[in-house]
N, C-alpha and C positions, 0 to 999 in steps of 0.2 A: 648573773643571770642568775645565780644564787641567790640574790635578793627576791626575783619573783618566783621562787621558794622550788625552782629547779634543781633536782639532785642528779651529782654526777658520779663516775665510776672514780675511785683514786686515782686509777691510772693517767685519766683522762687528768683530772687536776696536777697528779704531778707534772705531766708531760706538760701543759700549759704557763703552771704555776715558774717554772723553770727552764720555759723556750724564749728564745735567742726573735722566734718572730711567733709571736703569739697568734698575731690571724692570720698568719700562714696558715699554722700549726692547726689551728682552728677548721679553718675553709678545710683542710683535708682529712680532718675526722670527719668533719660532717660529710663530704663526698664518700667517703670510706663506708661510713653508715648507712647511708642512703645506697650504694652499690649493694651492702650487705641484704638490706632487707626486701630491695627487690629481689635479687637473688634468687633468694629464701622464699621468694611468696609463691605459694602453693597455690592459693584459690584465688585467680586473677578477677574473679567477681566481687570482690572486695574494693572497696574503692579506698585509695589511698590519698591523702591529699599534702601538699609540701608548702610550708610560709617560710619567707624569707621576707625578715624584718628589721631596720637597724631602730633600735630603740636611744641612741647617739649622738651628739651633737657634734663629735668627732670625725672631721673629715677623713682618717685614713678607716675612719670603722665603717661610715658609711659606704665609701668605696670596694671597701672587702665584704662588704652586704649585697654590693651587685656583682660581685666577681664571684661569691657564692650561687648567688644567681644562677649566672649563667652557667658553673660547673652544675650544679644538680640540672640543671635544664639537660645539657648533653648528655648527664649520668642516663634521664629519664629518657629521653631520645633512643640513646645507644640499648635502651631495652624496647625499644617500641610502641612506647607508652605515650 
């Protein structure tokens, strides 16, 4: 995703670059980030959008994007949104 101009914390890059399960770790990082954002929201009148999209033709990455959608949907539901 860096080729899209997205920057990542060095710790995230290190985790993913040394991971034996980069897709799983990526999903866990995204889920933790969304939980952190929702936990920290003070002004609930500001809309928050979440987009999950696969830009890959690899089956495992497409499947991971579906898993990510379900994980993030559950987090949003658990926050009553």
